[in-house]
C-alpha positions in Angstrom: 106.1 -93.6 60.5 107.9 -94.6 57.2 110.4 -91.9 55.7 108.5 -92.6 52.4 105.2 -90.8 51.6 104.8 -92.9 48.6 105.7 -96.5 48.0 104.8 -98.0 44.5 105.7 -101.7 43.8 105.1 -103.3 40.4 102.2 -101.1 39.4 100.4 -102.2 36.3 97.7 -100.5 34.3 96.0 -101.9 31.5 93.2 -100.3 29.4 90.9 -102.2 26.9 90.7 -100.4 23.6 88.4 -102.3 21.4 89.9 -105.8 21.1 93.3 -104.5 22.2 94.7 -104.4 25.7 97.1 -101.3 26.3 99.6 -101.7 28.9 99.9 -98.0 30.2 102.2 -98.9 33.1 104.4 -102.0 33.1 105.4 -103.0 36.6 106.5 -99.6 38.0 108.3 -99.7 41.2 109.6 -96.6 43.0 109.5 -94.7 46.5 109.4 -91.0 47.3 110.6 -89.7 50.6 108.8 -87.1 52.6 110.0 -83.6 51.6 111.4 -84.6 48.4 110.6 -82.5 45.1 110.3 -84.9 42.1 109.5 -84.2 38.3 107.9 -87.1 36.2 108.8 -86.7 32.6 108.1 -88.4 29.4 106.7 -88.0 25.9 102.8 -88.5 25.1 101.8 -92.1 25.8 104.8 -92.9 27.9 102.7 -93.6 31.1 103.4 -90.3 33.1 99.8 -89.2 33.2 98.6 -92.6 34.1 100.9 -92.7 37.0 99.8 -89.3 38.2 96.2 -90.3 38.2 97.3 -93.3 40.3 99.4 -91.3 42.7 96.5 -88.7 43.0 93.9 -91.4 43.7 92.0 -90.5 40.7 92.4 -94.1 39.4 93.4 -97.5 40.7 96.1 -99.8 39.3 95.2 -103.1 37.5 97.9 -104.8 39.6 100.6 -103.8 42.2 100.6 -102.0 45.3 100.4 -98.1 46.2 101.1 -97.0 49.7 100.2 -93.3 50.4 101.4 -92.0 53.8 101.0 -95.4 55.2 97.6 -96.1 53.6 97.3 -98.9 51.1 95.0 -97.1 48.4 95.5 -99.7 45.6 92.1 -101.1 45.6 89.9 -98.7 47.5 86.3 -97.8 46.6 85.5 -94.7 44.8 84.3 -93.1 48.2 87.4 -94.1 50.1 89.5 -92.7 47.2 87.8 -89.3 47.3 88.3 -89.2 51.1 92.0 -89.8 50.6 92.4 -87.3 47.9 90.7 -84.6 50.0 92.9 -85.3 53.0 96.2 -86.3 51.5 96.6 -84.7 48.3 96.7 -81.1 47.1 96.2 -80.7 43.2 97.4 -78.0 41.0 96.3 -78.3 37.4 97.4 -76.9 34.2 93.9 -75.3 33.7 93.6 -74.0 37.3 90.3 -75.7 37.9 88.7 -72.8 39.6 85.0 -72.2 40.0 84.2 -69.0 38.0 81.3 -68.0 40.3 83.3 -67.9 43.3 85.9 -65.6 44.6 89.5 -66.5 45.3 88.6 -67.0 49.1 85.7 -69.2 48.4 87.8 -71.4 46.0 90.5 -71.8 48.5 87.9 -72.8 51.0 86.4 -75.5 49.0 88.4 -78.5 50.4 87.6 -77.5 53.7 83.9 -77.3 52.9 84.1 -81.0 51.7 86.1 -81.8 55.0 83.2 -80.4 57.3 85.4 -77.7 58.8 83.4 -74.9 60.6 83.0 -71.7 58.4 85.0 -69.4 60.6 88.0 -71.6 60.8 87.5 -72.1 56.8 87.8 -68.5 56.2 90.8 -68.0 58.5 92.8 -70.9 57.0 91.9 -69.7 53.4 93.0 -66.1 54.2 96.4 -67.5 55.6 96.8 -69.8 52.4 96.3 -66.9 50.1 98.7 -64.7 52.0 101.3 -67.3 51.6 101.0 -67.1 47.8 101.0 -63.4 48.0 97.3 -62.8 47.2 96.0 -61.0 50.5 94.7 -58.0 48.3 93.0 -60.3 45.8 90.8 -62.5 48.1 87.3 -61.1 47.0 88.3 -61.2 43.2 86.7 -63.8 41.1 88.9 -65.9 38.6 87.9 -63.7 35.5 89.2 -60.6 37.4 92.7 -62.2 37.9 95.6 -62.8 35.7 96.7 -66.3 34.7 99.6 -66.3 37.1 97.2 -65.0 40.0 94.7 -67.8 39.1 97.4 -70.4 39.5 98.4 -68.9 42.7 94.8 -69.4 44.0 95.0 -72.9 42.9 98.3 -73.4 44.7 96.6 -71.8 47.9 93.8 -74.3 47.5 96.2 -77.1 47.2 97.9 -76.3 50.4 94.8 -75.6 52.4 94.5 -79.2 54.0 98.1 -79.5 54.8 98.4 -82.5 52.4 100.8 -85.1 52.3 101.9 -84.2 48.9 101.4 -81.4 46.4 100.6 -82.9 42.8 101.1 -80.5 40.1 100.0 -81.5 36.6 101.7 -79.2 34.0 101.3 -76.2 36.3 102.9 -73.7 33.9 101.3 -75.1 30.8 99.0 -72.0 30.2 101.2 -69.4 31.4 103.8 -67.0 29.6 107.5 -67.5 30.4 107.9 -64.7 33.0 104.8 -66.0 34.9 106.0 -69.7 34.6 109.3 -68.5 36.4 107.2 -66.8 39.1 105.1 -69.8 39.7 108.2 -72.1 39.9 109.7 -69.8 42.5 106.5 -70.2 44.3 106.9 -74.0 44.3 110.4 -73.7 45.2 109.4 -71.7 48.4 106.9 -74.2 49.2 109.2 -77.0 49.0 111.6 -75.3 51.2 108.9 -75.0 53.8 108.9 -79.0 54.0 106.1 -79.8 51.4 106.5 -82.9 49.2 106.0 -81.9 45.6 105.5 -84.1 42.6 105.6 -82.3 39.3 104.3 -83.8 36.0 105.7 -82.0 33.0 107.0 -82.5 29.6 109.2 -79.3 29.7 112.9 -79.8 30.6 113.4 -76.3 32.1 110.3 -76.8 34.4 111.6 -80.3 35.5 115.1 -78.8 36.4 113.4 -77.3 39.3 113.0 -80.6 40.9 115.6 -82.4 43.1 114.8 -85.8 41.3 113.6 -86.6 37.9 111.8 -89.9 36.8 112.0 -90.3 33.1 109.2 -92.4 31.5 109.1 -94.4 28.3 106.7 -97.2 27.2 105.0 -97.5 30.5 108.4 -97.8 32.5 110.8 -95.7 34.4 113.6 -95.4 31.7 115.8 -93.2 34.2 115.6 -92.2 37.9 118.2 -89.5 38.4 119.0 -86.9 41.2 119.2 -83.3 39.8 123.1 -82.7 40.5 122.8 -78.9 39.8 119.9 -78.6 42.6 121.4 -81.0 45.1 124.8 -79.5 45.1 123.2 -76.2 46.3 121.3 -77.9 49.1 
């Protein structure tokens, strides 16, 4: 097995906007090791969200190769992409993306429902995941009965449920106040310490500073790829 969970080579992504072709990604090449903690940063239009969609198997590149956990997902069909997403990637979004009619436990169970896991096993695994994020006493509560930080913890538990290859977090503190943001980033640090690979997409420097490596994007290219010296010195 490769030591890299992600291998990206010469990734291009072009969009047709009227008569114009927009080059969102321009030959991006990078590798991410298993167990790493990477932040992807850049201003609007820099390509970071486009790369996130490709890493998350939500979109396919116009050209280039993307290997995720030894699977070439560059040109898969939509059905195969959905299968890869459910098995290999745990998503955490800025807007939480919880179903409001379902309890915390039911929301966390959803990826296992899609995976055909028996109900008793789904319940057991979802309870375990919610306990990991400190919500064992909120399992029956629906999202509107939870604080923003608690809703994001439910989303993190759901992301962990399939033991994915990577946790992909898109602006995970964007809708949270400063104190709650610190709590959520502390949770990500704990998850990373447990051996999970985390890829964090953010425009906030203080959030990116939790990562061990920062990819800085500009105009569809990696402008800088740097190790976080403050973090790595403590490891």
